[in-house]
Backbone as JSON Lines, residues from 0, in Angstrom:
{"i":0,"aa":"M","n":[-16.03,12.54,-6.06],"ca":[-15.15,11.89,-5.08],"c":[-14.63,10.61,-5.74]}
{"i":1,"aa":"V","n":[-13.32,10.44,-5.74],"ca":[-12.67,9.26,-6.32],"c":[-12.14,8.4,-5.21]}
{"i":2,"aa":"T","n":[-12.41,7.07,-5.31],"ca":[-11.84,6.11,-4.37],"c":[-10.59,5.53,-5.0]}
{"i":3,"aa":"S","n":[-9.51,5.57,-4.26],"ca":[-8.21,5.05,-4.72],"c":[-7.68,4.07,-3.71]}
{"i":4,"aa":"Y","n":[-6.75,3.24,-4.16],"ca":[-6.1,2.28,-3.28],"c":[-4.59,2.53,-3.36]}
{"i":5,"aa":"I","n":[-3.98,2.66,-2.18],"ca":[-2.56,2.97,-2.08],"c":[-1.87,1.81,-1.4]}
{"i":6,"aa":"G","n":[-0.81,1.3,-2.02],"ca":[0.04,0.27,-1.38],"c":[1.12,0.95,-0.58]}
{"i":7,"aa":"L","n":[1.34,0.45,0.65],"ca":[2.36,0.99,1.52],"c":[3.31,-0.14,1.88]}
{"i":8,"aa":"G","n":[4.62,0.12,1.87],"ca":[5.59,-0.88,2.24],"c":[6.83,-0.26,2.86]}
{"i":9,"aa":"S","n":[7.49,-1.03,3.76],"ca":[8.69,-0.56,4.42],"c":[9.55,-1.75,4.81]}
{"i":10,"aa":"N","n":[10.88,-1.63,4.63],"ca":[11.78,-2.69,5.11],"c":[13.07,-2.13,5.73]}
{"i":11,"aa":"I","n":[13.05,-0.86,6.1],"ca":[14.21,-0.26,6.78],"c":[13.74,0.4,8.06]}
{"i":12,"aa":"G","n":[14.51,0.22,9.11],"ca":[14.22,0.9,10.38],"c":[12.98,0.36,11.05]}
{"i":13,"aa":"D","n":[12.24,1.25,11.67],"ca":[10.99,0.91,12.37],"c":[9.89,0.76,11.31]}
{"i":14,"aa":"R","n":[9.8,-0.43,10.76],"ca":[8.89,-0.65,9.63],"c":[7.44,-0.29,9.98]}
{"i":15,"aa":"A","n":[6.95,-0.76,11.12],"ca":[5.57,-0.44,11.53],"c":[5.41,1.05,11.77]}
{"i":16,"aa":"G","n":[6.4,1.66,12.4],"ca":[6.34,3.09,12.63],"c":[6.32,3.87,11.31]}
{"i":17,"aa":"N","n":[7.09,3.41,10.34],"ca":[7.1,4.05,9.03],"c":[5.73,3.99,8.37]}
{"i":18,"aa":"L","n":[5.04,2.83,8.49],"ca":[3.71,2.7,7.92],"c":[2.74,3.65,8.62]}
{"i":19,"aa":"L","n":[2.82,3.74,9.93],"ca":[1.95,4.63,10.7],"c":[2.19,6.1,10.27]}
{"i":20,"aa":"L","n":[3.45,6.48,10.15],"ca":[3.76,7.84,9.73],"c":[3.24,8.1,8.32]}
{"i":21,"aa":"A","n":[3.32,7.12,7.44],"ca":[2.82,7.29,6.07],"c":[1.31,7.46,6.07]}
{"i":22,"aa":"V","n":[0.6,6.68,6.89],"ca":[-0.87,6.84,6.97],"c":[-1.21,8.24,7.48]}
{"i":23,"aa":"R","n":[-0.5,8.67,8.49],"ca":[-0.72,10.03,8.98],"c":[-0.39,11.07,7.92]}
{"i":24,"aa":"G","n":[0.64,10.78,7.12],"ca":[1.0,11.66,6.03],"c":[-0.1,11.78,5.0]}
{"i":25,"aa":"L","n":[-0.79,10.66,4.71],"ca":[-1.93,10.69,3.78],"c":[-3.01,11.63,4.3]}
{"i":26,"aa":"I","n":[-3.28,11.53,5.59],"ca":[-4.31,12.38,6.21],"c":[-3.89,13.84,6.16]}
{"i":27,"aa":"E","n":[-2.62,14.11,6.5],"ca":[-2.13,15.49,6.48],"c":[-2.07,16.06,5.07]}
{"i":28,"aa":"A","n":[-2.04,15.18,4.07],"ca":[-2.05,15.64,2.66],"c":[-3.48,15.82,2.14]}
{"i":29,"aa":"S","n":[-4.41,15.91,3.09],"ca":[-5.84,16.14,2.78],"c":[-6.45,15.03,1.97]}
{"i":30,"aa":"L","n":[-6.02,13.8,2.26],"ca":[-6.6,12.61,1.63],"c":[-7.41,11.9,2.7]}
{"i":31,"aa":"C","n":[-8.62,11.54,2.37],"ca":[-9.54,10.93,3.32],"c":[-9.31,9.42,3.38]}
{"i":32,"aa":"V","n":[-8.67,8.94,4.44],"ca":[-8.41,7.53,4.6],"c":[-9.67,6.85,5.14]}
{"i":33,"aa":"T","n":[-10.26,5.94,4.37],"ca":[-11.52,5.33,4.75],"c":[-11.39,3.88,5.19]}
{"i":34,"aa":"K","n":[-10.35,3.19,4.73],"ca":[-10.14,1.8,5.14],"c":[-8.65,1.53,5.17]}
{"i":35,"aa":"L","n":[-8.25,0.65,6.11],"ca":[-6.88,0.17,6.17],"c":[-6.89,-1.33,6.29]}
{"i":36,"aa":"S","n":[-6.05,-1.99,5.54],"ca":[-5.91,-3.45,5.67],"c":[-5.09,-3.78,6.9]}
{"i":37,"aa":"A","n":[-5.01,-5.04,7.21],"ca":[-4.04,-5.49,8.21],"c":[-2.66,-5.31,7.62]}
{"i":38,"aa":"I","n":[-1.64,-5.49,8.44],"ca":[-0.26,-5.41,7.99],"c":[0.23,-6.82,7.72]}
{"i":39,"aa":"Y","n":[0.96,-6.98,6.65],"ca":[1.49,-8.29,6.24],"c":[3.01,-8.22,6.17]}
{"i":40,"aa":"E","n":[3.66,-9.28,6.63],"ca":[5.11,-9.37,6.48],"c":[5.39,-10.21,5.25]}
{"i":41,"aa":"T","n":[6.29,-9.72,4.44],"ca":[6.52,-10.35,3.14],"c":[7.99,-10.45,2.79]}
{"i":42,"aa":"A","n":[8.32,-11.49,2.1],"ca":[9.68,-11.63,1.59],"c":[9.87,-10.6,0.49]}
{"i":43,"aa":"P","n":[11.11,-10.08,0.33],"ca":[11.36,-9.13,-0.74],"c":[11.15,-9.74,-2.12]}
{"i":44,"aa":"V","n":[10.59,-8.97,-3.03],"ca":[10.36,-9.42,-4.41],"c":[11.03,-8.44,-5.37]}
{"i":45,"aa":"D","n":[11.91,-8.93,-6.2],"ca":[12.59,-8.1,-7.21],"c":[13.33,-6.92,-6.58]}
{"i":46,"aa":"I","n":[14.02,-7.17,-5.48],"ca":[14.71,-6.06,-4.79],"c":[16.01,-6.61,-4.18]}
{"i":47,"aa":"E","n":[17.03,-5.77,-4.11],"ca":[18.35,-6.16,-3.62],"c":[18.43,-6.08,-2.1]}
{"i":48,"aa":"T","n":[17.76,-6.98,-1.41],"ca":[17.8,-7.02,0.04],"c":[17.3,-8.35,0.53]}
{"i":49,"aa":"T","n":[17.66,-8.69,1.73],"ca":[17.12,-9.88,2.36],"c":[16.17,-9.52,3.48]}
{"i":50,"aa":"E","n":[16.08,-8.22,3.8],"ca":[15.21,-7.79,4.88],"c":[13.74,-7.86,4.46]}
{"i":51,"aa":"P","n":[12.9,-8.46,5.29],"ca":[11.47,-8.58,4.93],"c":[10.78,-7.22,5.01]}
{"i":52,"aa":"F","n":[9.72,-7.12,4.26],"ca":[8.89,-5.91,4.22],"c":[7.69,-6.07,5.1]}
{"i":53,"aa":"L","n":[7.16,-4.96,5.59],"ca":[5.81,-4.88,6.09],"c":[5.03,-4.14,5.0]}
{"i":54,"aa":"N","n":[3.87,-4.68,4.66],"ca":[3.02,-4.08,3.6],"c":[1.58,-3.99,4.09]}
{"i":55,"aa":"M","n":[0.89,-3.03,3.54],"ca":[-0.55,-2.84,3.8],"c":[-1.14,-2.04,2.65]}
{"i":56,"aa":"V","n":[-2.45,-1.92,2.64],"ca":[-3.13,-1.12,1.64],"c":[-4.11,-0.17,2.34]}
{"i":57,"aa":"A","n":[-4.18,1.05,1.85],"ca":[-5.14,2.04,2.35],"c":[-6.11,2.38,1.24]}
{"i":58,"aa":"E","n":[-7.38,2.49,1.62],"ca":[-8.38,3.04,0.7],"c":[-8.52,4.52,1.04]}
{"i":59,"aa":"I","n":[-8.43,5.35,0.04],"ca":[-8.59,6.79,0.26],"c":[-9.66,7.34,-0.67]}
{"i":60,"aa":"R","n":[-10.21,8.45,-0.26],"ca":[-11.15,9.18,-1.12],"c":[-10.59,10.6,-1.28]}
{"i":61,"aa":"S","n":[-10.7,11.09,-2.49],"ca":[-10.19,12.44,-2.76],"c":[-11.1,13.14,-3.73]}
{"i":62,"aa":"E","n":[-11.1,14.45,-3.62],"ca":[-11.94,15.28,-4.5],"c":[-11.03,16.34,-5.13]}
{"i":63,"aa":"N","n":[-11.2,16.56,-6.4],"ca":[-10.41,17.57,-7.1],"c":[-8.92,17.29,-7.04]}
{"i":64,"aa":"V","n":[-8.55,16.01,-7.09],"ca":[-7.15,15.61,-7.11],"c":[-6.96,14.7,-8.32]}
{"i":65,"aa":"S","n":[-6.05,15.07,-9.2],"ca":[-5.77,14.25,-10.37],"c":[-4.81,13.13,-9.99]}
{"i":66,"aa":"P","n":[-4.67,12.11,-10.84],"ca":[-3.68,11.07,-10.55],"c":[-2.26,11.63,-10.37]}
{"i":67,"aa":"S","n":[-1.88,12.6,-11.19],"ca":[-0.54,13.18,-11.06],"c":[-0.39,13.95,-9.75]}
{"i":68,"aa":"Q","n":[-1.44,14.65,-9.34],"ca":[-1.38,15.38,-8.07],"c":[-1.29,14.4,-6.91]}
{"i":69,"aa":"L","n":[-2.03,13.29,-6.99],"ca":[-1.95,12.27,-5.94],"c":[-0.55,11.69,-5.88]}
{"i":70,"aa":"M","n":[0.04,11.38,-7.04],"ca":[1.38,10.85,-7.06],"c":[2.38,11.82,-6.44]}
{"i":71,"aa":"A","n":[2.21,13.12,-6.74],"ca":[3.1,14.13,-6.17],"c":[2.99,14.16,-4.65]}
{"i":72,"aa":"R","n":[1.77,14.02,-4.13],"ca":[1.59,14.0,-2.67],"c":[2.27,12.75,-2.07]}
{"i":73,"aa":"L","n":[2.15,11.61,-2.73],"ca":[2.78,10.39,-2.22],"c":[4.32,10.52,-2.26]}
{"i":74,"aa":"L","n":[4.86,11.09,-3.31],"ca":[6.31,11.28,-3.38],"c":[6.81,12.23,-2.28]}
{"i":75,"aa":"R","n":[6.01,13.23,-1.97],"ca":[6.37,14.15,-0.9],"c":[6.41,13.44,0.45]}
{"i":76,"aa":"I","n":[5.4,12.59,0.7],"ca":[5.37,11.81,1.95],"c":[6.61,10.91,2.01]}
{"i":77,"aa":"E","n":[6.92,10.23,0.91],"ca":[8.11,9.36,0.9],"c":[9.36,10.19,1.22]}
{"i":78,"aa":"Y","n":[9.51,11.35,0.62],"ca":[10.66,12.21,0.87],"c":[10.73,12.63,2.33]}
{"i":79,"aa":"L","n":[9.6,13.06,2.88],"ca":[9.57,13.5,4.28],"c":[9.9,12.35,5.24]}
{"i":80,"aa":"L","n":[9.64,11.12,4.85],"ca":[9.94,9.97,5.69],"c":[11.31,9.39,5.39]}
{"i":81,"aa":"G","n":[12.11,10.09,4.62],"ca":[13.5,9.71,4.44],"c":[13.84,8.91,3.19]}
{"i":82,"aa":"R","n":[12.89,8.74,2.29],"ca":[13.22,8.01,1.06],"c":[13.65,9.02,0.01]}
{"i":83,"aa":"T","n":[14.94,9.0,-0.26],"ca":[15.49,9.91,-1.26],"c":[15.93,9.15,-2.52]}
{"i":84,"aa":"D","n":[16.21,7.87,-2.36],"ca":[16.64,7.05,-3.51],"c":[15.42,6.33,-4.06]}
{"i":85,"aa":"K","n":[15.01,6.68,-5.26],"ca":[13.81,6.08,-5.87],"c":[14.17,4.87,-6.75]}
{"i":86,"aa":"S","n":[15.4,4.34,-6.62],"ca":[15.77,3.16,-7.39],"c":[14.8,2.04,-7.08]}
{"i":87,"aa":"L","n":[14.39,1.32,-8.11],"ca":[13.38,0.29,-7.94],"c":[13.86,-0.89,-7.12]}
{"i":88,"aa":"K","n":[15.13,-1.21,-7.17],"ca":[15.6,-2.45,-6.56],"c":[16.36,-2.22,-5.25]}
{"i":89,"aa":"K","n":[16.07,-1.14,-4.57],"ca":[16.77,-0.8,-3.31],"c":[15.83,-0.91,-2.14]}
{"i":90,"aa":"P","n":[16.37,-1.18,-0.93],"ca":[15.56,-1.14,0.29],"c":[14.99,0.27,0.49]}
{"i":91,"aa":"R","n":[13.92,0.37,1.28],"ca":[13.29,1.67,1.44],"c":[12.62,1.81,2.8]}
{"i":92,"aa":"T","n":[12.7,3.06,3.32],"ca":[12.01,3.36,4.56],"c":[10.51,3.32,4.34]}
{"i":93,"aa":"I","n":[10.08,3.81,3.17],"ca":[8.66,3.76,2.83],"c":[8.53,3.76,1.31]}
{"i":94,"aa":"D","n":[7.53,3.04,0.87],"ca":[7.21,2.97,-0.57],"c":[5.7,3.13,-0.66]}
{"i":95,"aa":"L","n":[5.25,4.13,-1.41],"ca":[3.82,4.37,-1.58],"c":[3.5,4.29,-3.07]}
{"i":96,"aa":"D","n":[2.57,3.42,-3.4],"ca":[2.2,3.21,-4.81],"c":[0.7,3.4,-4.99]}
{"i":97,"aa":"I","n":[0.3,4.08,-6.05],"ca":[-1.1,4.12,-6.42],"c":[-1.41,2.81,-7.12]}
{"i":98,"aa":"L","n":[-2.27,2.02,-6.53],"ca":[-2.66,0.74,-7.12],"c":[-3.79,0.99,-8.12]}
{"i":99,"aa":"F","n":[-4.83,1.68,-7.65],"ca":[-5.96,2.07,-8.48],"c":[-6.37,3.5,-8.14]}
{"i":100,"aa":"F","n":[-6.84,4.22,-9.14],"ca":[-7.4,5.55,-8.96],"c":[-8.78,5.49,-9.6]}
{"i":101,"aa":"G","n":[-9.77,5.06,-8.81],"ca":[-11.08,4.77,-9.39],"c":[-10.9,3.72,-10.47]}
{"i":102,"aa":"N","n":[-11.53,3.93,-11.59],"ca":[-11.38,3.01,-12.73],"c":[-10.45,3.59,-13.81]}
{"i":103,"aa":"A","n":[-9.69,4.6,-13.42],"ca":[-8.81,5.27,-14.41],"c":[-7.69,4.37,-14.88]}
{"i":104,"aa":"V","n":[-7.35,4.57,-16.14],"ca":[-6.18,3.94,-16.74],"c":[-5.3,5.1,-17.2]}
{"i":105,"aa":"V","n":[-4.09,5.21,-16.61],"ca":[-3.2,6.31,-16.89],"c":[-1.81,5.74,-17.22]}
{"i":106,"aa":"D","n":[-1.22,6.21,-18.29],"ca":[0.14,5.79,-18.63],"c":[0.92,7.02,-19.08]}
{"i":107,"aa":"S","n":[1.56,7.64,-18.11],"ca":[2.36,8.86,-18.4],"c":[3.77,8.63,-17.89]}
{"i":108,"aa":"A","n":[4.63,9.58,-18.17],"ca":[6.01,9.5,-17.68],"c":[6.06,9.57,-16.17]}
{"i":109,"aa":"F","n":[5.05,10.17,-15.55],"ca":[5.04,10.41,-14.12],"c":[4.32,9.31,-13.31]}
{"i":110,"aa":"V","n":[3.29,8.72,-13.88],"ca":[2.51,7.74,-13.13],"c":[1.86,6.74,-14.09]}
{"i":111,"aa":"T","n":[1.79,5.47,-13.66],"ca":[1.1,4.44,-14.41],"c":[0.06,3.85,-13.48]}
{"i":112,"aa":"I","n":[-1.21,3.87,-13.91],"ca":[-2.33,3.36,-13.11],"c":[-3.23,2.54,-14.05]}
{"i":113,"aa":"P","n":[-3.64,1.37,-13.62],"ca":[-3.31,0.65,-12.39],"c":[-1.83,0.32,-12.33]}
{"i":114,"aa":"H","n":[-1.38,0.06,-11.12],"ca":[0.01,-0.34,-10.93],"c":[0.27,-1.51,-11.86]}
{"i":115,"aa":"P","n":[1.32,-1.46,-12.68],"ca":[1.49,-2.47,-13.74],"c":[1.81,-3.9,-13.26]}
{"i":116,"aa":"R","n":[2.26,-4.06,-12.03],"ca":[2.61,-5.41,-11.56],"c":[1.76,-5.88,-10.38]}
{"i":117,"aa":"L","n":[0.72,-5.14,-10.02],"ca":[-0.05,-5.52,-8.83],"c":[-0.67,-6.9,-8.94]}
{"i":118,"aa":"H","n":[-1.09,-7.3,-10.12],"ca":[-1.73,-8.61,-10.3],"c":[-0.74,-9.78,-10.19]}
{"i":119,"aa":"L","n":[0.56,-9.47,-10.1],"ca":[1.59,-10.49,-9.97],"c":[2.18,-10.55,-8.57]}
{"i":120,"aa":"R","n":[1.66,-9.73,-7.68],"ca":[2.27,-9.59,-6.34],"c":[1.3,-9.93,-5.23]}
{"i":121,"aa":"R","n":[1.55,-11.03,-4.61],"ca":[0.71,-11.47,-3.49],"c":[0.74,-10.44,-2.34]}
{"i":122,"aa":"F","n":[1.89,-9.82,-2.13],"ca":[2.01,-8.85,-1.03],"c":[1.15,-7.61,-1.26]}
{"i":123,"aa":"V","n":[0.71,-7.4,-2.47],"ca":[-0.25,-6.33,-2.77],"c":[-1.66,-6.86,-2.74]}
{"i":124,"aa":"L","n":[-1.86,-8.02,-3.36],"ca":[-3.23,-8.55,-3.51],"c":[-3.86,-9.0,-2.21]}
{"i":125,"aa":"M","n":[-3.05,-9.56,-1.27],"ca":[-3.66,-10.01,0.0],"c":[-4.27,-8.88,0.79]}
{"i":126,"aa":"P","n":[-3.5,-7.8,1.06],"ca":[-4.15,-6.69,1.8],"c":[-5.23,-5.99,0.99]}
{"i":127,"aa":"L","n":[-5.06,-5.91,-0.32],"ca":[-6.06,-5.27,-1.16],"c":[-7.35,-6.08,-1.16]}
{"i":128,"aa":"A","n":[-7.25,-7.39,-1.23],"ca":[-8.44,-8.27,-1.23],"c":[-9.16,-8.21,0.12]}
{"i":129,"aa":"E","n":[-8.42,-7.88,1.17],"ca":[-9.03,-7.74,2.5],"c":[-10.01,-6.59,2.55]}
{"i":130,"aa":"I","n":[-9.66,-5.47,1.89],"ca":[-10.52,-4.29,1.98],"c":[-11.34,-4.0,0.72]}
{"i":131,"aa":"A","n":[-10.97,-4.62,-0.41],"ca":[-11.7,-4.39,-1.67],"c":[-11.73,-5.65,-2.54]}
{"i":132,"aa":"P","n":[-12.26,-6.75,-2.01],"ca":[-12.21,-8.03,-2.74],"c":[-12.94,-8.02,-4.08]}
{"i":133,"aa":"D","n":[-13.97,-7.21,-4.19],"ca":[-14.79,-7.21,-5.39],"c":[-14.45,-6.08,-6.36]}
{"i":134,"aa":"F","n":[-13.43,-5.3,-6.07],"ca":[-13.03,-4.22,-6.96],"c":[-12.53,-4.88,-8.27]}
{"i":135,"aa":"I","n":[-13.04,-4.38,-9.39],"ca":[-12.69,-4.93,-10.7],"c":[-11.52,-4.18,-11.31]}
{"i":136,"aa":"H","n":[-10.47,-4.91,-11.61],"ca":[-9.29,-4.32,-12.28],"c":[-9.74,-3.76,-13.62]}
{"i":137,"aa":"P","n":[-9.53,-2.45,-13.86],"ca":[-10.07,-1.85,-15.07],"c":[-9.45,-2.3,-16.4]}
{"i":138,"aa":"Q","n":[-8.32,-2.99,-16.35],"ca":[-7.72,-3.5,-17.58],"c":[-7.89,-5.0,-17.72]}
{"i":139,"aa":"I","n":[-7.78,-5.72,-16.63],"ca":[-7.89,-7.18,-16.65],"c":[-9.35,-7.62,-16.57]}
{"i":140,"aa":"H","n":[-10.2,-6.74,-16.03],"ca":[-11.65,-6.97,-15.92],"c":[-12.0,-8.16,-15.03]}
{"i":141,"aa":"R","n":[-11.24,-8.28,-13.94],"ca":[-11.5,-9.36,-12.98],"c":[-11.4,-8.77,-11.57]}
{"i":142,"aa":"P","n":[-12.17,-9.33,-10.62],"ca":[-12.1,-8.83,-9.27],"c":[-10.76,-9.17,-8.58]}
{"i":143,"aa":"V","n":[-10.4,-8.34,-7.64],"ca":[-9.14,-8.52,-6.89],"c":[-9.06,-9.93,-6.29]}
{"i":144,"aa":"K","n":[-10.15,-10.39,-5.67],"ca":[-10.11,-11.71,-5.02],"c":[-9.81,-12.81,-6.04]}
{"i":145,"aa":"S","n":[-10.25,-12.66,-7.27],"ca":[-9.97,-13.64,-8.32],"c":[-8.49,-13.59,-8.73]}
{"i":146,"aa":"L","n":[-7.95,-12.39,-8.82],"ca":[-6.54,-12.25,-9.16],"c":[-5.67,-12.9,-8.09]}
{"i":147,"aa":"L","n":[-6.05,-12.74,-6.83],"ca":[-5.32,-13.36,-5.73],"c":[-5.38,-14.89,-5.83]}
{"i":148,"aa":"T","n":[-6.57,-15.42,-6.06],"ca":[-6.72,-16.87,-6.17],"c":[-5.88,-17.42,-7.32]}
{"i":149,"aa":"D","n":[-5.88,-16.73,-8.44],"ca":[-5.12,-17.16,-9.61],"c":[-3.61,-17.16,-9.35]}
{"i":150,"aa":"L","n":[-3.16,-16.26,-8.51],"ca":[-1.72,-16.12,-8.25],"c":[-1.17,-17.33,-7.48]}
{"i":151,"aa":"G","n":[-2.0,-17.94,-6.68],"ca":[-1.53,-19.08,-5.89],"c":[-0.75,-18.63,-4.68]}
{"i":152,"aa":"D","n":[-0.03,-19.57,-4.1],"ca":[0.65,-19.33,-2.83],"c":[2.17,-19.47,-2.96]}
{"i":153,"aa":"T","n":[2.74,-18.91,-4.01],"ca":[4.18,-19.08,-4.26],"c":[5.03,-18.02,-3.56]}
{"i":154,"aa":"Q","n":[4.44,-16.94,-3.1],"ca":[5.19,-15.86,-2.46],"c":[4.89,-15.86,-0.97]}
{"i":155,"aa":"H","n":[5.94,-15.69,-0.16],"ca":[5.79,-15.69,1.31],"c":[5.14,-14.4,1.77]}
{"i":156,"aa":"V","n":[3.88,-14.5,2.22],"ca":[3.15,-13.35,2.76],"c":[2.34,-13.85,3.93]}
{"i":157,"aa":"V","n":[2.57,-13.27,5.12],"ca":[1.83,-13.68,6.32],"c":[1.33,-12.44,7.04]}
{"i":158,"aa":"R","n":[0.17,-12.59,7.66],"ca":[-0.36,-11.51,8.48],"c":[0.63,-11.27,9.61]}
{"i":159,"aa":"W","n":[0.96,-10.0,9.83],"ca":[2.03,-9.64,10.76],"c":[1.51,-9.52,12.18]}
{"i":160,"aa":"H","n":[2.23,-10.14,13.08],"ca":[2.0,-10.01,14.52],"c":[3.34,-9.71,15.16]}
{"i":161,"aa":"P","n":[3.55,-8.5,15.62],"ca":[4.87,-8.09,16.07],"c":[5.48,-8.94,17.16]}
{"i":162,"aa":"N","n":[4.67,-9.54,18.03],"ca":[5.21,-10.32,19.14],"c":[4.91,-11.82,19.0]}
{"i":163,"aa":"R","n":[4.77,-12.31,17.8],"ca":[4.37,-13.71,17.63],"c":[5.39,-14.68,18.18]}
{"i":164,"aa":"L","n":[6.67,-14.31,18.25],"ca":[7.68,-15.24,18.76],"c":[7.61,-15.36,20.27]}
{"i":165,"aa":"T","n":[7.17,-14.33,20.98],"ca":[7.11,-14.37,22.42],"c":[5.8,-14.89,22.94]}
{"i":166,"aa":"G","n":[4.8,-14.95,22.09],"ca":[3.49,-15.44,22.52],"c":[2.63,-14.38,23.17]}
{"i":167,"aa":"S","n":[3.17,-13.17,23.34],"ca":[2.38,-12.1,23.94],"c":[1.48,-11.46,22.89]}
{"i":168,"aa":"S","n":[0.51,-10.73,23.36],"ca":[-0.42,-10.05,22.43],"c":[0.31,-8.94,21.71]}
{"i":169,"aa":"P","n":[0.07,-8.82,20.42],"ca":[0.73,-7.73,19.69],"c":[0.17,-6.38,20.09]}
{"i":170,"aa":"E","n":[1.01,-5.37,20.04],"ca":[0.58,-4.01,20.26],"c":[0.1,-3.48,18.92]}
{"i":171,"aa":"P","n":[-1.15,-3.04,18.84],"ca":[-1.64,-2.55,17.55],"c":[-1.03,-1.18,17.24]}
{"i":172,"aa":"L","n":[-0.97,-0.87,15.95],"ca":[-0.56,0.48,15.58],"c":[-1.62,1.45,16.08]}
{"i":173,"aa":"D","n":[-1.19,2.59,16.56],"ca":[-2.13,3.58,17.02],"c":[-2.64,4.37,15.84]}
{"i":174,"aa":"L","n":[-3.75,3.93,15.27],"ca":[-4.36,4.6,14.12],"c":[-5.66,5.24,14.53]}
{"i":175,"aa":"Q","n":[-5.76,5.6,15.8],"ca":[-6.99,6.22,16.3],"c":[-7.33,7.44,15.46]}
{"i":176,"aa":"G","n":[-8.58,7.47,15.03],"ca":[-9.05,8.61,14.27],"c":[-8.87,8.49,12.78]}
{"i":177,"aa":"V","n":[-8.08,7.52,12.33],"ca":[-7.86,7.42,10.89],"c":[-9.17,7.22,10.15]}
{"i":178,"aa":"N","n":[-9.99,6.27,10.6],"ca":[-11.24,6.01,9.9],"c":[-12.31,7.06,10.18]}
{"i":179,"aa":"D","n":[-12.01,7.99,11.1],"ca":[-12.97,9.06,11.37],"c":[-12.91,10.16,10.29]}
{"i":180,"aa":"Y","n":[-11.96,10.05,9.37],"ca":[-11.81,11.07,8.37],"c":[-12.73,10.87,7.16]}
{"i":181,"aa":"S","n":[-13.53,9.81,7.18],"ca":[-14.42,9.57,6.05],"c":[-15.51,10.64,6.02]}
{"i":182,"aa":"K","n":[-15.91,11.0,4.82],"ca":[-16.91,12.06,4.69],"c":[-18.12,11.52,4.01]}
């Protein structure tokens, strides 16, 4: 059984709904979702848009799934949720990235693991540190929480509360049963 971490992001349409559908897509793709971070609202980084993103990280466990097979499943979920343009600098309904696949280091034409820029992105490290603070980056050899501390506070990333402007309580995403899939 391999533990992997998947970054999820959306900045088009119903961003929270897109994240929920992506998490459900992970489950439907026979991936065992064992932990979910909170959702964070983030300013766009290296992308041609001014629309903010919602980002989160999921911990999954899989058996008999290679990194390439996992990437293929993520690409299928993206496609089913309306992402047809894989341009790096474009807005997206959903973006799913393999951050870590156990301690594997993979560099192929199809997938690069660990994600090559995760240690430079607060919007990845904050939710990742929430669910896996002590996970050691297999190439940098430092824990996630240390990478986050080193990055500092230069990128706008805040824990998301959908109704923070009105003062009412936020409605949580309905992720009932997601954590029940652990084996």
